[in-house]
N, CA, C and O atoms as a printed pandas DataFrame, in Angstrom:
     atom_number atom_name residue_name chain_id  residue_number  x_coord  y_coord  z_coord
0              1         N          UNK        A               1    1.987   27.295   -1.101
1              2        CA          UNK        A               1    0.995   27.771   -2.053
2              3         C          UNK        A               1   -0.143   28.516   -1.413
3              4         O          UNK        A               1   -0.675   28.045   -0.407
4              5         N          UNK        A               2   -0.550   29.653   -1.939
5              6        CA          UNK        A               2   -1.527   30.588   -1.386
6              7         C          UNK        A               2   -2.913   29.722   -1.272
7              8         O          UNK        A               2   -3.095   28.691   -1.920
8              9         N          UNK        A               3   -3.737   30.205   -0.480
9             10        CA          UNK        A               3   -5.117   29.585   -0.447
10            11         C          UNK        A               3   -5.861   29.837   -1.287
11            12         O          UNK        A               3   -6.833   29.088   -1.387
12            13         N          UNK        A               4   -5.740   30.955   -2.220
13            14        CA          UNK        A               4   -6.642   31.321   -3.385
14            15         C          UNK        A               4   -6.239   30.400   -4.537
15            16         O          UNK        A               4   -6.972   30.356   -5.525
16            17         N          UNK        A               5   -5.160   29.682   -4.483
17            18        CA          UNK        A               5   -4.897   28.742   -5.530
18            19         C          UNK        A               5   -5.526   27.331   -5.294
19            20         O          UNK        A               5   -5.570   26.474   -6.177
20            21         N          UNK        A               6   -5.908   27.198   -4.292
21            22        CA          UNK        A               6   -6.600   25.962   -3.909
22            23         C          UNK        A               6   -8.159   25.978   -3.943
23            24         O          UNK        A               6   -8.772   25.756   -2.899
24            25         N          UNK        A               7   -8.734   26.201   -4.953
25            26        CA          UNK        A               7  -10.205   26.436   -5.166
26            27         C          UNK        A               7  -10.698   25.062   -5.606
27            28         O          UNK        A               7   -9.989   24.242   -6.189
28            29         N          UNK        A               8  -11.975   24.882   -5.275
29            30        CA          UNK        A               8  -12.860   23.720   -5.692
30            31         C          UNK        A               8  -12.569   22.661   -4.340
31            32         O          UNK        A               8  -11.781   22.767   -3.401
32            33         N          UNK        A               9  -13.385   21.802   -4.627
33            34        CA          UNK        A               9  -13.640   20.755   -3.451
34            35         C          UNK        A               9  -12.272   19.754   -3.619
35            36         O          UNK        A               9  -11.621   19.597   -4.652
36            37         N          UNK        A              10  -12.057   19.183   -2.417
37            38        CA          UNK        A              10  -10.887   18.123   -2.354
38            39         C          UNK        A              10  -11.533   17.161   -1.436
39            40         O          UNK        A              10  -11.996   17.545   -0.362
40            41         N          UNK        A              11  -11.586   15.883   -1.826
41            42        CA          UNK        A              11  -11.987   14.779   -1.041
42            43         C          UNK        A              11  -12.423   13.544   -1.799
43            44         O          UNK        A              11  -12.047   13.430   -2.966
44            45         N          UNK        A              12  -13.143   12.654   -1.277
45            46        CA          UNK        A              12  -13.763   11.549   -1.762
46            47         C          UNK        A              12  -15.306   11.629   -1.603
47            48         O          UNK        A              12  -15.844   11.695   -0.498
48            49         N          UNK        A              13  -16.034   11.618   -2.872
49            50        CA          UNK        A              13  -17.386   11.934   -2.716
50            51         C          UNK        A              13  -18.119   10.733   -3.506
51            52         O          UNK        A              13  -17.626   10.176   -4.487
52            53         N          UNK        A              14  -19.375   10.417   -2.931
53            54        CA          UNK        A              14  -20.272    9.423   -3.686
54            55         C          UNK        A              14  -20.928   10.074   -4.623
55            56         O          UNK        A              14  -21.126   11.284   -4.512
56            57         N          UNK        A              15  -21.368    9.353   -5.702
57            58        CA          UNK        A              15  -22.067   10.027   -6.820
58            59         C          UNK        A              15  -23.330    8.968   -6.987
59            60         O          UNK        A              15  -23.199    7.776   -6.710
60            61         N          UNK        A              16  -24.432    9.476   -7.418
61            62        CA          UNK        A              16  -25.580    8.717   -7.695
62            63         C          UNK        A              16  -25.874    8.469   -8.970
63            64         O          UNK        A              16  -26.389    7.375   -9.199
64            65         N          UNK        A              17  -25.648    9.325  -10.023
65            66        CA          UNK        A              17  -25.689    9.162  -11.475
66            67         C          UNK        A              17  -24.470    9.622  -12.142
67            68         O          UNK        A              17  -24.272   10.828  -12.290
68            69         N          UNK        A              18  -23.554    8.649  -12.598
69            70        CA          UNK        A              18  -23.633    7.291  -12.516
70            71         C          UNK        A              18  -23.153    6.983  -10.776
71            72         O          UNK        A              18  -22.541    7.747  -10.031
72            73         N          UNK        A              19  -23.642    5.691  -10.507
73            74        CA          UNK        A              19  -23.388    5.339   -9.046
74            75         C          UNK        A              19  -21.788    5.180   -8.927
75            76         O          UNK        A              19  -21.238    4.601   -9.864
76            77         N          UNK        A              20  -21.088    5.586   -7.990
77            78        CA          UNK        A              20  -19.738    5.150   -7.700
78            79         C          UNK        A              20  -19.246    6.375   -6.713
79            80         O          UNK        A              20  -19.946    7.152   -6.062
80            81         N          UNK        A              21  -17.918    6.298   -6.808
81            82        CA          UNK        A              21  -17.047    7.332   -5.855
82            83         C          UNK        A              21  -16.094    8.023   -6.751
83            84         O          UNK        A              21  -15.504    7.473   -7.681
84            85         N          UNK        A              22  -15.978    9.332   -6.390
85            86        CA          UNK        A              22  -15.111   10.363   -7.251
86            87         C          UNK        A              22  -14.060   10.843   -6.305
87            88         O          UNK        A              22  -14.356   11.362   -5.229
88            89         N          UNK        A              23  -12.869   10.673   -6.697
89            90        CA          UNK        A              23  -11.742   11.549   -5.805
90            91         C          UNK        A              23  -11.463   12.892   -6.438
91            92         O          UNK        A              23  -11.073   12.947   -7.605
92            93         N          UNK        A              24  -11.645   13.953   -5.723
93            94        CA          UNK        A              24  -11.351   15.171   -6.261
94            95         C          UNK        A              24  -10.238   15.835   -5.672
95            96         O          UNK        A              24   -9.963   15.564   -4.503
96            97         N          UNK        A              25   -9.497   16.732   -6.354
97            98        CA          UNK        A              25   -8.549   17.469   -5.785
98            99         C          UNK        A              25   -8.486   19.028   -6.349
99           100         O          UNK        A              25   -8.011   19.353   -7.438
100          101         N          UNK        A              26   -9.030   19.858   -5.433
101          102        CA          UNK        A              26   -8.828   21.251   -5.889
102          103         C          UNK        A              26   -9.894   21.457   -7.111
103          104         O          UNK        A              26   -9.675   22.239   -8.036
104          105         N          UNK        A              27  -11.068   20.662   -7.003
105          106        CA          UNK        A              27  -12.120   20.835   -7.934
106          107         C          UNK        A              27  -11.875   20.031   -9.231
107          108         O          UNK        A              27  -12.692   20.076  -10.151
108          109         N          UNK        A              28  -10.725   19.283   -9.298
109          110        CA          UNK        A              28  -10.427   18.539  -10.469
110          111         C          UNK        A              28  -10.616   16.969  -10.106
111          112         O          UNK        A              28  -10.168   16.442   -9.087
112          113         N          UNK        A              29  -11.338   16.335  -11.095
113          114        CA          UNK        A              29  -11.585   14.913  -10.813
114          115         C          UNK        A              29  -10.330   14.044  -11.116
115          116         O          UNK        A              29   -9.971   13.912  -12.286
116          117         N          UNK        A              30   -9.585   13.387   -9.999
117          118        CA          UNK        A              30   -8.537   12.711  -10.028
118          119         C          UNK        A              30   -8.900   11.239  -10.629
119          120         O          UNK        A              30   -8.298   10.767  -11.593
120          121         N          UNK        A              31   -9.879   10.618   -9.993
121          122        CA          UNK        A              31  -10.242    9.170  -10.484
122          123         C          UNK        A              31  -11.686    9.084  -10.068
123          124         O          UNK        A              31  -12.216    9.752   -9.181
124          125         N          UNK        A              32  -12.282    8.121  -10.869
125          126        CA          UNK        A              32  -13.652    7.712  -10.557
126          127         C          UNK        A              32  -13.692    6.305  -10.553
127          128         O          UNK        A              32  -13.196    5.616  -11.444
128          129         N          UNK        A              33  -14.512    5.696   -9.160
129          130        CA          UNK        A              33  -14.617    4.345   -9.106
130          131         C          UNK        A              33  -15.850    3.946   -9.305
131          132         O          UNK        A              33  -16.761    4.738   -9.060
132          133         N          UNK        A              34  -16.098    2.820   -9.724
133          134        CA          UNK        A              34  -17.461    2.284   -9.984
134          135         C          UNK        A              34  -18.253    1.856   -8.524
135          136         O          UNK        A              34  -19.483    1.855   -8.471
136          137         N          UNK        A              35  -17.606    1.579   -7.629
137          138        CA          UNK        A              35  -17.948    1.113   -6.352
138          139         C          UNK        A              35  -17.004    1.573   -5.069
139          140         O          UNK        A              35  -15.838    1.935   -5.228
140          141         N          UNK        A              36  -17.500    1.527   -4.088
141          142        CA          UNK        A              36  -16.622    1.767   -2.820
142          143         C          UNK        A              36  -15.701    0.544   -2.803
143          144         O          UNK        A              36  -14.509    0.639   -2.512
144          145         N          UNK        A              37  -16.292   -0.598   -3.123
145          146        CA          UNK        A              37  -15.327   -1.829   -3.065
146          147         C          UNK        A              37  -14.207   -1.670   -3.996
147          148         O          UNK        A              37  -13.090   -2.045   -3.637
148          149         N          UNK        A              38  -14.384   -1.160   -5.137
149          150        CA          UNK        A              38  -13.286   -0.904   -6.137
150          151         C          UNK        A              38  -12.235    0.051   -5.516
151          152         O          UNK        A              38  -11.032   -0.198   -5.585
152          153         N          UNK        A              39  -12.744    1.176   -4.893
153          154        CA          UNK        A              39  -11.872    1.947   -4.375
154          155         C          UNK        A              39  -11.015    1.330   -3.167
155          156         O          UNK        A              39   -9.816    1.596   -3.086
156          157         N          UNK        A              40  -11.550    0.631   -2.379
157          158        CA          UNK        A              40  -11.086   -0.288   -1.355
158          159         C          UNK        A              40   -9.973   -1.094   -1.920
159          160         O          UNK        A              40   -8.842   -1.012   -1.442
160          161         N          UNK        A              41  -10.258   -1.878   -2.931
161          162        CA          UNK        A              41   -9.270   -2.928   -3.466
162          163         C          UNK        A              41   -8.146   -2.005   -4.093
163          164         O          UNK        A              41   -7.001   -2.450   -4.006
164          165         N          UNK        A              42   -8.298   -0.916   -4.644
165          166        CA          UNK        A              42   -7.225   -0.197   -5.255
166          167         C          UNK        A              42   -6.461    0.449   -4.243
167          168         O          UNK        A              42   -5.260    0.640   -4.433
168          169         N          UNK        A              43   -7.051    0.829   -3.127
169          170        CA          UNK        A              43   -6.085    1.327   -1.925
170          171         C          UNK        A              43   -5.240    0.175   -1.404
171          172         O          UNK        A              43   -4.017    0.313   -1.360
172          173         N          UNK        A              44   -5.839   -0.986   -0.995
173          174        CA          UNK        A              44   -5.096   -2.180   -0.567
174          175         C          UNK        A              44   -3.921   -2.742   -1.654
175          176         O          UNK        A              44   -2.817   -3.189   -1.344
176          177         N          UNK        A              45   -4.368   -2.620   -2.745
177          178        CA          UNK        A              45   -3.364   -3.016   -3.710
178          179         C          UNK        A              45   -2.051   -1.964   -3.733
179          180         O          UNK        A              45   -0.868   -2.290   -3.835
180          181         N          UNK        A              46   -2.534   -0.775   -3.623
181          182        CA          UNK        A              46   -1.451    0.349   -3.585
182          183         C          UNK        A              46   -0.681    0.111   -2.308
183          184         O          UNK        A              46    0.548    0.048   -2.346
184          185         N          UNK        A              47   -1.351   -0.024   -1.179
185          186        CA          UNK        A              47   -0.505   -0.157    0.159
186          187         C          UNK        A              47    0.285   -1.444    0.205
187          188         O          UNK        A              47    1.307   -1.467    0.892
188          189         N          UNK        A              48   -0.076   -2.466   -0.431
189          190        CA          UNK        A              48    0.730   -3.692   -0.440
190          191         C          UNK        A              48    1.910   -3.315   -1.273
191          192         O          UNK        A              48    3.047   -3.510   -0.843
192          193         N          UNK        A              49    1.684   -2.760   -2.497
193          194        CA          UNK        A              49    2.962   -2.515   -3.270
194          195         C          UNK        A              49    3.939   -1.493   -2.602
195          196         O          UNK        A              49    5.145   -1.667   -2.777
196          197         N          UNK        A              50    3.487   -0.398   -1.822
197          198        CA          UNK        A              50    4.315    0.415   -1.049
198          199         C          UNK        A              50    5.057   -0.313    0.001
199          200         O          UNK        A              50    6.257   -0.072    0.139
200          201         N          UNK        A              51    4.426   -1.240    0.809
201          202        CA          UNK        A              51    4.970   -2.149    1.856
202          203         C          UNK        A              51    6.119   -2.825    1.220
203          204         O          UNK        A              51    7.209   -2.763    1.789
204          205         N          UNK        A              52    5.983   -3.548   -0.044
205          206        CA          UNK        A              52    7.049   -4.341   -0.431
206          207         C          UNK        A              52    8.231   -3.371   -1.025
207          208         O          UNK        A              52    9.397   -3.746   -0.897
208          209         N          UNK        A              53    7.958   -2.220   -1.626
209          210        CA          UNK        A              53    8.949   -1.195   -1.922
210          211         C          UNK        A              53    9.644   -0.902   -0.740
211          212         O          UNK        A              53   10.871   -1.005   -0.754
212          213         N          UNK        A              54    9.017   -0.526    0.363
213          214        CA          UNK        A              54    9.799   -0.138    1.629
214          215         C          UNK        A              54   10.611   -1.333    2.285
215          216         O          UNK        A              54   11.663   -1.081    2.871
216          217         N          UNK        A              55   10.145   -2.595    2.194
217          218        CA          UNK        A              55   10.918   -3.605    2.499
218          219         C          UNK        A              55   12.301   -3.842    1.833
219          220         O          UNK        A              55   13.353   -4.152    2.391
220          221         N          UNK        A              56   12.066   -3.629    0.530
221          222        CA          UNK        A              56   13.282   -3.644   -0.358
222          223         C          UNK        A              56   14.208   -2.589    0.004
223          224         O          UNK        A              56   15.406   -2.870    0.058
224          225         N          UNK        A              57   13.783   -1.323    0.279
225          226        CA          UNK        A              57   14.627   -0.070    0.502
226          227         C          UNK        A              57   15.333   -0.277    1.858
227          228         O          UNK        A              57   16.513    0.029    2.031
228          229         N          UNK        A              58   14.541   -0.817    2.815
229          230        CA          UNK        A              58   15.275   -1.121    4.141
230          231         C          UNK        A              58   16.218   -2.277    4.071
231          232         O          UNK        A              58   17.251   -2.254    4.740
232          233         N          UNK        A              59   15.942   -3.218    3.353
233          234        CA          UNK        A              59   17.000   -4.402    3.036
234          235         C          UNK        A              59   18.189   -4.027    2.434
235          236         O          UNK        A              59   19.271   -4.560    2.678
236          237         N          UNK        A              60   17.976   -2.950    1.504
237          238        CA          UNK        A              60   19.284   -2.554    0.794
238          239         C          UNK        A              60   20.038   -1.705    1.914
239          240         O          UNK        A              60   21.242   -1.873    2.113
240          241         N          UNK        A              61   19.309   -0.820    2.610
241          242        CA          UNK        A              61   19.945    0.100    3.468
242          243         C          UNK        A              61   20.906   -0.758    4.617
243          244         O          UNK        A              61   22.067   -0.499    4.933
244          245         N          UNK        A              62   20.122   -1.746    5.077
245          246        CA          UNK        A              62   20.707   -2.436    6.141
246          247         C          UNK        A              62   21.692   -3.762    5.946
247          248         O          UNK        A              62   22.194   -4.470    6.819
248          249         N          UNK        A              63   21.794   -3.853    4.493
249          250        CA          UNK        A              63   22.474   -5.084    4.097
250          251         C          UNK        A              63   23.883   -5.007    4.257
251          252         O          UNK        A              63   24.522   -4.015    3.908
252          253         N          UNK        A              64   24.420   -6.069    4.800
253          254        CA          UNK        A              64   25.928   -5.965    5.178
254          255         C          UNK        A              64   26.714   -5.868    3.949
255          256         O          UNK        A              64   26.381   -6.478    2.933
256          257         N          UNK        A              65   27.929   -4.987    4.024
257          258        CA          UNK        A              65   28.682   -5.031    2.604
258          259         C          UNK        A              65   29.562   -6.164    2.461
259          260         O          UNK        A              65   30.202   -6.322    1.422
């Protein structure tokens, strides 16, 4: 993808009014959290789900026939 297609901010930003955290990608708001703790909790929940899925994938791949 050309650089000119990637306009706008990308990252995690704090907001004052309303207070919270905003996740932006190429200038588009992807998600808004009410607090940093809410962002952290969502991240941890997602990582736990990914870990469980990977355990399942690996178990199937190495399961004896």
